[in-house]
C-alpha positions as CSV (number, residue, x, y, z in Angstrom):
1,M,106.5,92.8,92.7
2,F,103.0,94.2,92.5
3,T,101.2,91.3,91.0
4,T,100.1,89.7,94.2
5,I,99.1,92.9,96.0
6,E,97.1,94.1,93.0
7,T,95.1,90.8,93.0
8,E,94.4,91.3,96.7
9,I,93.4,94.9,96.2
10,A,91.0,93.8,93.4
11,G,89.4,91.4,95.8
12,S,88.9,94.2,98.4
13,R,87.5,96.6,95.7
14,K,84.9,94.0,94.7
15,K,84.0,93.4,98.3
16,I,83.4,97.1,99.1
17,L,81.4,97.7,95.8
18,D,79.3,94.6,96.4
19,A,78.4,95.9,99.9
20,L,76.8,99.0,98.2
21,D,74.2,96.5,97.0
22,R,73.3,98.6,93.9
23,T,72.0,101.5,96.1
24,G,71.1,104.5,94.0
25,D,71.2,107.1,96.8
26,I,74.8,107.2,98.1
27,T,76.6,109.9,100.1
28,L,80.3,109.8,100.8
29,I,81.1,111.4,104.1
30,R,84.7,112.7,104.5
31,G,86.4,113.1,107.8
32,Y,89.1,115.7,108.4
33,G,92.7,115.3,109.1
34,N,96.1,115.5,107.4
35,L,97.4,114.8,103.9
36,G,97.4,111.0,104.6
37,D,93.6,111.3,105.0
38,E,93.5,113.2,101.7
39,L,95.1,110.1,100.1
40,I,92.3,108.0,101.5
41,F,89.7,110.3,100.1
42,A,91.4,110.4,96.7
43,G,91.6,106.6,96.7
44,M,87.9,106.2,97.6
45,R,86.9,108.6,94.8
46,Q,88.8,106.5,92.3
47,L,87.1,103.3,93.8
48,L,83.7,104.9,93.3
49,G,84.5,106.2,89.8
50,G,81.7,104.1,88.2
51,V,79.2,104.9,91.0
52,R,76.8,107.8,91.2
53,Y,77.2,109.5,94.6
54,R,77.4,112.8,96.3
55,E,80.1,113.9,98.7
56,T,80.1,116.0,101.9
57,G,82.2,116.6,104.9
58,V,81.5,115.2,108.4
59,D,81.4,118.9,109.6
60,N,78.7,119.7,107.0
61,L,75.9,117.3,107.7
62,Y,73.2,119.8,108.3
63,G,70.2,118.9,106.1
64,V,72.0,115.9,104.6
65,R,70.0,112.7,104.6
66,G,69.7,109.7,102.3
67,E,69.6,105.9,101.8
68,L,73.3,105.0,102.2
69,G,76.0,106.9,104.1
70,L,79.6,105.9,103.3
71,V,81.8,107.0,106.1
72,A,85.4,107.5,104.8
73,G,87.9,105.3,106.5
74,G,90.8,106.2,108.7
75,G,92.1,106.0,112.3
76,A,89.5,108.1,114.1
77,W,88.3,105.1,116.1
78,C,91.0,105.0,118.8
79,G,91.7,106.7,122.1
80,E,93.8,109.6,120.7
81,F,91.5,110.3,117.8
82,D,87.8,109.3,118.2
83,Y,85.8,112.0,116.5
84,M,84.3,109.7,113.9
85,A,83.2,107.2,116.5
86,K,81.4,110.1,118.4
87,L,79.7,111.3,115.3
88,L,78.5,107.9,114.1
89,P,75.1,107.9,116.0
90,E,74.2,111.2,114.3
91,I,75.2,109.8,110.9
92,E,73.1,106.7,111.5
93,R,70.1,109.0,112.3
94,R,70.4,110.6,108.9
95,F,70.8,107.5,106.7
96,A,68.8,104.3,106.4
97,R,72.0,102.3,106.0
98,V,75.6,103.2,107.0
99,I,78.9,101.6,105.9
100,V,82.2,102.6,107.5
101,L,84.9,102.2,105.0
102,P,88.2,100.4,105.9
103,S,89.5,101.7,109.2
104,S,91.5,100.7,112.3
105,Y,89.6,100.2,115.5
106,D,90.6,100.0,119.2
107,P,87.7,98.5,121.1
108,N,89.9,98.3,124.2
109,V,88.8,101.9,124.6
110,D,85.4,101.5,126.4
111,A,83.7,104.4,124.5
112,I,84.7,102.9,121.1
113,R,83.6,99.5,122.1
114,R,80.2,100.8,123.3
115,I,79.6,102.7,120.1
116,L,80.5,99.7,117.9
117,A,78.2,97.4,119.9
118,Q,75.2,99.8,119.7
119,S,75.6,100.5,115.9
120,H,73.8,98.8,113.0
121,A,76.4,99.9,110.5
122,L,78.7,97.6,108.5
123,F,82.3,98.2,109.6
124,F,85.2,97.4,107.2
125,A,88.5,96.8,109.0
126,R,91.7,97.6,107.0
127,E,93.8,95.0,108.8
128,R,93.3,91.6,110.5
129,T,93.9,92.7,114.1
130,S,91.1,95.2,114.0
131,Y,88.9,92.8,112.2
132,D,89.5,90.1,114.9
133,L,88.9,92.6,117.7
134,I,85.5,93.9,116.4
135,R,83.9,91.1,114.6
136,G,82.4,89.7,117.8
137,I,81.0,93.2,118.7
138,C,79.5,94.5,115.4
139,R,79.0,93.6,111.7
140,A,82.5,93.5,110.3
141,E,84.3,92.8,107.0
142,L,88.0,92.9,106.1
143,A,89.3,95.0,103.1
144,H,92.3,97.1,102.2
145,D,92.6,100.8,103.2
146,G,91.2,103.4,100.8
147,A,94.8,104.5,99.9
148,F,95.3,101.2,98.1
149,F,92.7,102.2,95.5
150,F,94.7,105.3,94.5
151,D,96.5,105.2,91.1
152,Y,100.2,105.8,92.0
153,R,101.5,105.3,88.4
154,P,101.9,109.0,87.6
155,Y,104.2,109.3,90.6
156,R,106.4,106.3,90.0
157,I,109.8,107.4,88.7
158,S,113.0,105.6,87.7
159,P,115.2,104.5,90.7
160,H,118.0,106.5,89.1
161,E,116.0,109.7,89.8
162,C,115.6,108.8,93.5
163,D,118.0,109.8,96.2
164,G,118.3,109.8,100.0
165,M,116.0,108.9,102.9
166,L,112.8,110.5,103.9
167,V,112.4,110.6,107.7
168,S,108.8,111.4,108.6
169,F,107.7,110.6,112.1
170,R,104.5,112.1,113.5
171,T,104.5,114.9,116.1
172,D,101.0,114.7,117.4
173,A,99.1,112.8,120.2
174,E,99.4,109.4,118.6
175,S,103.2,109.6,118.6
176,T,104.9,107.3,121.2
177,G,106.6,110.4,122.6
178,G,110.2,109.7,121.7
179,A,112.4,112.5,120.5
180,A,112.2,112.9,116.7
181,P,115.4,112.7,114.7
182,P,116.9,116.1,113.8
183,E,116.2,115.5,110.1
184,N,112.6,114.7,110.7
185,E,109.8,116.3,108.7
186,D,106.2,115.3,109.4
187,I,105.2,115.8,105.8
188,S,101.6,115.0,106.4
189,I,101.5,118.3,108.3
190,T,104.2,120.4,106.7
191,R,103.3,119.9,103.0
192,S,100.6,121.9,101.4
193,T,98.9,119.5,98.9
194,L,98.6,115.8,98.2
195,D,100.5,116.2,95.0
196,E,103.5,117.8,96.8
197,W,103.3,115.1,99.5
198,L,103.4,112.3,97.0
199,W,106.3,113.8,95.0
200,T,108.2,114.2,98.2
201,I,107.9,110.5,98.9
202,S,108.5,109.6,95.2
203,R,111.9,111.3,95.0
204,C,113.5,109.4,97.9
205,E,115.0,105.9,98.0
206,T,114.0,104.9,101.5
207,V,111.2,106.0,103.8
208,R,111.3,105.8,107.6
209,T,108.0,106.7,109.3
210,D,105.3,106.0,111.8
211,R,102.6,107.5,109.6
212,A,100.4,104.8,108.1
213,H,99.8,106.5,104.8
214,V,103.4,107.6,104.3
215,M,104.2,103.9,104.8
216,I,101.5,102.8,102.3
217,A,102.4,105.4,99.7
218,G,106.1,104.6,100.0
219,A,105.5,100.9,99.6
220,M,103.2,101.4,96.6
221,L,105.8,103.7,95.0
222,G,108.4,101.0,95.2
223,K,110.5,102.4,98.1
224,L,112.2,100.5,100.9
225,V,110.0,101.4,103.9
226,E,111.0,101.2,107.5
227,Y,108.2,101.9,110.0
228,R,107.8,102.2,113.7
229,A,104.5,101.5,115.6
230,T,102.5,104.2,117.4
231,K,100.4,103.8,120.5
232,Y,98.2,100.9,119.1
233,H,98.3,98.1,116.6
234,K,97.6,100.1,113.4
235,L,100.9,100.2,111.6
236,P,102.2,96.7,112.1
237,A,98.8,95.3,111.5
238,I,98.4,97.1,108.1
239,A,101.9,96.1,107.1
240,D,101.3,92.4,108.1
241,Y,98.0,92.3,106.3
242,A,98.4,94.5,103.2
243,L,102.1,95.0,102.6
244,R,103.7,91.7,103.4
245,S,104.7,91.1,99.7
246,L,106.5,94.5,99.5
247,P,109.9,95.6,101.0
248,V,108.5,96.9,104.3
249,R,110.5,96.4,107.6
250,N,109.5,97.0,111.2
251,L,112.1,99.2,113.0
252,D,110.7,97.8,116.3
253,R,111.9,94.3,115.7
254,P,115.2,94.8,117.7
255,A,113.0,96.0,120.6
256,A,111.4,92.5,120.5
257,I,114.6,91.2,122.3
258,E,113.9,93.5,125.2
259,T,110.2,92.5,125.2
260,L,111.1,88.8,125.4
261,E,113.4,89.4,128.3
262,K,110.6,91.2,130.2
263,L,108.2,88.4,129.5
264,R,110.8,85.8,130.5
265,A,111.3,87.6,133.8
266,K,107.5,87.8,134.4
267,S,107.2,84.1,133.7
268,E,110.0,83.2,136.0
269,A,108.4,85.3,138.8
270,M,105.1,83.5,138.3
271,H,107.0,80.2,138.4
272,C,108.3,81.0,141.8
273,E,104.7,81.4,143.1
274,L,104.0,77.7,142.3
275,P,104.0,75.1,145.1
276,E,107.3,73.4,145.5
277,R,106.1,70.0,144.1
278,Y,105.3,71.7,140.8
279,R,108.5,73.7,140.7
280,Q,110.5,70.4,141.2
281,M,108.3,68.4,138.8
282,D,109.9,66.1,136.3
283,V,108.1,67.5,133.2
284,D,109.6,65.0,130.8
285,R,108.1,62.1,132.8
286,L,104.6,63.4,132.5
287,V,104.6,65.3,129.1
288,T,105.5,64.3,125.5
289,T,106.2,67.4,123.4
290,V,105.1,67.2,119.8
291,R,106.4,70.1,117.6
292,R,104.6,70.4,114.3
293,E,107.5,72.0,112.4
294,T,109.7,68.9,112.9
295,L,107.1,66.6,111.4
296,T,106.6,67.1,107.6
297,S,103.3,65.3,107.1
298,P,100.0,64.4,108.9
299,T,101.1,60.8,108.9
300,E,104.3,61.6,110.9
301,I,102.3,63.8,113.3
302,A,99.7,61.0,113.8
303,G,102.5,58.5,114.4
304,A,104.1,60.7,117.0
305,L,100.8,61.1,118.8
306,Q,100.0,57.3,118.7
307,G,103.3,56.5,120.4
308,V,102.7,58.6,123.4
309,A,103.3,56.9,126.8
310,T,102.9,59.9,129.0
311,R,99.7,61.2,130.6
312,Y,99.9,64.5,128.7
313,V,100.9,65.8,125.2
314,L,102.3,69.3,124.7
315,L,101.3,70.4,121.2
316,L,103.5,73.2,119.9
317,D,103.1,75.0,116.5
318,A,106.0,76.3,114.5
319,G,107.8,79.3,116.2
320,V,106.0,78.8,119.6
321,E,108.3,78.8,122.7
322,P,106.9,78.3,126.2
323,L,108.6,80.5,128.7
324,P,110.3,79.2,131.9
325,G,107.7,77.6,134.2
326,A,104.9,77.8,131.7
327,V,104.4,74.1,131.2
328,E,104.5,73.5,134.9
329,R,101.7,76.0,135.3
330,L,99.6,74.2,132.7
331,L,100.3,70.9,134.5
332,R,99.1,72.3,137.8
333,F,96.0,73.7,136.2
334,A,95.2,70.3,134.5
335,E,95.9,68.2,137.6
336,E,93.6,70.3,139.7
337,R,90.7,69.6,137.4
338,E,89.6,66.0,136.8
339,D,87.5,66.9,133.8
340,C,90.3,68.8,132.0
341,A,90.8,67.4,128.4
342,A,93.1,70.3,127.4
343,V,94.4,73.6,128.6
344,T,96.1,76.4,126.8
345,G,97.9,79.4,128.1
346,A,98.5,82.9,126.7
347,L,100.3,83.1,123.3
348,I,102.1,86.4,123.0
349,S,103.8,88.1,120.0
350,S,107.4,89.1,120.3
351,H,106.2,92.7,120.8
352,G,104.2,91.8,123.9
353,I,100.7,91.7,122.3
354,I,98.5,88.8,123.2
355,I,97.6,86.7,120.2
356,H,95.1,84.6,122.2
357,S,94.4,82.8,125.4
358,G,91.9,80.2,124.4
359,A,88.8,80.9,122.2
360,D,85.1,80.9,122.1
361,I,83.0,79.8,119.1
362,D,80.2,82.0,117.6
363,I,77.8,80.4,115.1
364,S,75.3,82.4,113.0
365,D,73.5,81.3,109.9
366,A,75.7,78.2,109.6
367,V,78.9,80.3,109.7
368,M,81.4,79.6,112.5
369,D,83.7,82.2,113.8
370,V,86.5,81.6,116.3
371,K,86.7,84.4,118.9
372,L,90.2,84.6,120.3
373,S,90.2,85.5,124.0
374,L,92.3,88.6,125.1
375,R,93.5,89.1,121.5
376,G,95.2,92.5,121.0
377,L,95.7,93.3,124.7
378,V,99.2,94.4,125.8
379,Y,100.7,92.0,128.3
380,D,102.2,94.6,130.6
381,E,101.2,92.8,133.8
382,P,100.1,89.2,134.4
383,I,96.4,89.0,133.4
384,R,94.9,86.4,135.8
385,A,92.2,85.3,133.4
386,S,91.5,81.6,133.8
387,G,88.5,79.4,133.2
388,A,86.6,77.2,130.7
389,C,86.7,78.0,127.0
390,A,84.9,76.6,123.9
391,A,88.0,75.9,121.8
392,I,91.7,75.5,121.8
393,P,93.1,77.6,119.0
394,P,96.4,76.8,117.1
395,G,99.5,77.7,119.0
396,W,100.1,75.6,122.0
397,A,98.2,73.4,124.4
398,L,98.6,70.7,127.0
399,V,96.3,67.8,126.1
400,D,95.2,64.8,128.1
401,A,96.6,61.8,126.2
402,A,93.5,59.7,127.1
403,A,91.2,62.4,125.6
404,L,93.4,62.5,122.5
405,G,93.1,58.7,122.2
406,R,89.3,58.8,122.4
407,E,89.0,61.7,120.0
408,P,92.1,61.8,117.7
409,L,93.2,64.9,115.9
410,D,92.0,64.9,112.3
411,L,95.2,66.1,110.5
412,N,93.5,66.1,107.1
413,L,91.9,69.4,108.1
414,A,93.4,72.8,107.5
415,P,96.1,73.5,110.2
416,D,93.9,76.4,111.6
417,L,90.9,74.0,111.9
418,D,92.2,70.7,113.3
419,L,92.3,71.8,116.9
420,I,88.9,73.7,116.5
421,D,87.4,70.5,115.1
422,W,88.9,68.5,117.9
423,S,87.5,70.9,120.5
424,M,84.0,70.7,119.1
425,R,84.2,66.9,119.1
426,I,85.4,66.9,122.7
427,A,82.4,69.0,123.7
428,Q,79.9,66.8,121.7
429,S,81.3,63.6,123.2
430,G,81.3,64.8,126.8
431,C,84.7,63.3,127.5
432,G,86.2,66.4,129.1
433,R,86.2,70.2,129.2
434,L,88.6,72.7,127.7
435,Y,90.3,75.4,129.7
436,R,92.5,78.5,129.4
437,T,94.9,80.3,131.7
438,A,96.7,83.5,131.0
439,D,99.2,82.7,133.8
440,A,101.1,80.3,131.5
441,L,103.1,82.2,128.8
442,A,104.4,81.2,125.4
443,V,105.9,83.5,122.8
444,M,105.5,83.4,119.0
445,T,109.1,84.0,118.0
446,R,108.6,84.5,114.3
447,D,106.3,86.5,112.1
448,D,103.2,85.1,110.5
449,T,104.1,83.2,107.3
450,R,100.8,83.1,105.6
451,E,100.9,82.8,101.8
452,A,100.6,86.2,100.2
453,G,97.6,85.4,98.0
454,Q,96.2,82.2,96.7
455,P,97.0,80.6,93.4
456,P,94.4,81.0,90.6
457,G,91.7,78.4,89.9
458,M,90.2,76.1,92.5
459,P,92.7,75.9,95.4
460,E,93.6,72.5,96.9
461,W,93.3,73.7,100.5
462,L,89.5,74.1,99.9
463,S,89.1,70.4,100.3
464,R,90.2,70.7,103.9
465,Y,87.6,73.4,104.6
466,A,85.0,71.2,102.8
467,L,85.8,68.3,105.1
468,F,85.1,70.5,108.1
469,Y,81.8,71.6,106.6
470,K,80.7,68.1,105.9
471,R,81.4,67.0,109.5
472,H,79.8,70.0,111.3
473,N,77.6,71.6,108.6
474,L,79.3,74.9,109.3
475,V,81.2,77.3,107.1
476,P,84.5,78.4,108.8
477,G,84.4,82.2,108.9
478,S,88.0,82.4,107.7
479,L,86.8,81.1,104.3
480,F,85.5,84.6,103.4
481,D,89.0,86.0,104.1
482,E,90.7,83.3,102.0
483,L,88.2,83.7,99.1
484,P,87.3,87.5,99.1
485,G,85.8,87.0,95.7
486,L,82.8,85.3,97.4
487,G,81.6,88.8,98.4
488,P,80.6,90.4,101.7
489,R,79.8,87.7,104.2
490,A,77.1,89.9,105.7
491,E,74.9,89.1,102.6
492,A,72.7,85.9,102.9
493,R,73.3,85.0,99.2
494,V,77.1,85.0,99.8
495,R,76.8,82.8,102.8
496,A,74.6,80.5,100.8
497,A,77.2,80.4,98.0
498,A,79.9,79.4,100.5
499,R,77.8,76.5,101.8
500,L,77.1,75.4,98.3
501,L,80.7,75.6,97.2
502,L,81.9,73.6,100.2
503,A,79.2,71.0,99.8
504,M,80.1,70.5,96.2
505,V,83.8,70.1,97.0
506,A,83.0,67.7,99.9
507,D,80.8,65.5,97.7
508,C,82.5,65.7,94.3
509,G,86.1,66.5,95.1
510,V,88.2,69.5,94.5
511,D,89.5,68.2,91.1
512,W,86.0,67.7,89.7
513,V,84.8,71.1,91.0
514,G,88.0,72.7,89.6
515,G,87.4,71.1,86.2
516,K,83.9,72.5,86.1
517,W,85.2,75.8,87.3
518,E,87.8,76.1,84.6
519,A,85.1,75.2,81.9
520,G,82.9,77.9,83.2
521,D,80.1,75.5,84.1
522,L,79.8,76.9,87.6
523,T,79.5,80.6,86.6
524,P,75.7,80.7,87.0
525,L,76.1,79.3,90.6
526,F,79.0,81.6,91.6
527,P,78.9,84.7,89.5
528,A,80.7,86.8,92.1
529,L,83.7,84.5,92.1
530,S,83.9,84.4,88.3
531,G,84.0,88.2,88.1
532,R,81.3,88.2,85.5
533,E,78.8,89.7,87.9
534,T,81.0,92.7,88.3
535,E,81.4,93.1,84.6
536,L,77.7,93.0,84.1
537,L,77.1,95.6,86.8
538,D,79.8,97.8,85.3
539,S,78.0,97.5,81.9
540,I,74.7,98.4,83.4
541,Q,76.2,101.3,85.3
542,A,77.8,102.6,82.1
543,L,74.5,102.3,80.3
544,R,72.8,104.2,83.1
545,Q,75.4,107.0,82.9
546,E,74.9,107.2,79.1
547,L,71.1,107.4,79.5
548,E,71.5,110.2,82.1
549,Q,73.8,112.1,79.7
550,E,71.2,111.7,76.9
551,R,68.5,112.8,79.3
552,G,70.5,115.9,80.2
553,R,71.0,116.8,76.5
554,F,67.2,116.3,75.9
555,E,66.4,118.7,78.8
556,E,68.7,121.3,77.3
557,I,67.0,121.0,73.9
558,R,63.6,121.4,75.6
559,K,64.7,124.8,76.9
560,T,65.5,126.1,73.5
561,R,63.2,128.5,71.5
562,A,63.1,126.2,68.5
563,W,61.8,123.3,70.7
564,K,59.1,125.6,72.1
565,L,58.0,126.7,68.6
566,L,57.9,123.1,67.4
567,T,55.9,122.0,70.4
568,L,53.4,124.9,69.7
569,Q,53.1,123.9,66.1
570,W,52.5,120.2,67.0
571,R,49.8,121.2,69.4
572,L,48.0,123.5,66.8
573,R,48.1,120.7,64.2
574,A,46.7,118.2,66.7
575,A,43.9,120.6,67.6
576,L,43.0,121.2,63.9
577,R,42.9,117.5,63.2
578,E,40.6,117.0,66.2
579,K,38.3,119.8,65.0
580,S,38.1,118.5,61.4
581,S,37.2,115.1,62.7
582,D,34.2,116.5,64.5
């Protein structure tokens, strides 16, 4: 059960340690909080077990300065708890370089967004939602929460020794405000020590909570975990990113039915605002719908697109359902703009969170990032945000059939890149513009089904990324998420390694590169991916520690009376030899 997650944690461990960049002067800065935060600190200490560092509290920074400040991760970057964000400018004044360890961020809070934008620090996000929200604002990386580096083995006991359900919902400002069950115990507050807290979780069969670290600890101890979200995306995002291979269930899933009903009602209300000719429009006469999940190969999808006789094509990914009136709104938007090659609406999760409404493209040092518009916002009221965009992300879109004929979709690319590639070719050819409108709503009715970890060796999907690189001379930013072993993308050498890897796969094929990989011939070019660089650094660090210990012993010897007498004797002999030579 833990094989996949342990592989992913190892990738995050390497990414964080690589970011230290062999710095010799490191200070770990703890925050303050409850026992869940203590689990983060304990996990980070184990992560840094082979690294020389000193540790201090965020409330004890007087006189503390140095080369690298490591800010302990957590949730103190949101509206309810923002103390770490407020202290960051002071921390940056005291250290030449700052890394914020894996945390959740809510840049929809203006103060948080402003601090992130003004900072020169490297921010690790502990889940994909935060990462997507901040990577266009500041330097960002994605890695597991510090609690995943803790060794839970001493606390794992036989299932026969476990009994009952632990109900542990929070009772502070981040709670959603509902009445806690009578049997509730907020153990992150009521228990005295981390050891007691862990044993409390270990002895139960099932955990029900809205505490992120009760959820993480329960899952890592092999419990069935049922969680409920708090006031922002933290818990579901951590579960979806880091715990998807473990028995973790969202208690809010039934509430998704109510959310869908509200969204449906809003969409119907917006539909009533349309002019009558659009409300009465024969959609089937103008639009051919192509659903990707019903077509099992790129050849089938290409065949469906080639046989289109209508003016428009509605592309729908698996699990995407346009709400009533949504297609008519896209049609109206496209018909009112002669240059419209494609338009997308708002894609919303079943919990009412916007996944995207179009996208922009950010390019830096030959790395391309897709910036999803409106991502993470709650769709409480219609967000009348419409206009041009740089790219149509996967999900849904109304596409002009003529534009699709001039620039066909390349279905040999990865599914998350084919529409991005098409968008870029449309912009280059000048045969139309791309638009987005948040007035047209579609719902993603099922959870993300990403593979929980990639197979060992050289993955086949890499050839699809290589094709994109060969065409645009750009590395998709998502490659660094798929291959965390490349190292931190913020480093120029890692970006260069990514370009080299994709160029080799594009020119020589994934089979040839895979064969060389298995034979170890590529290790000098990609030491980070092979893991040998980490082994070498560990060996060097161990040697340094051994030398430091020997130096310490030598200093102790120098303080002894015997050493002082021997030193005096040696100096006298040297003086006598010098005198006799005269």
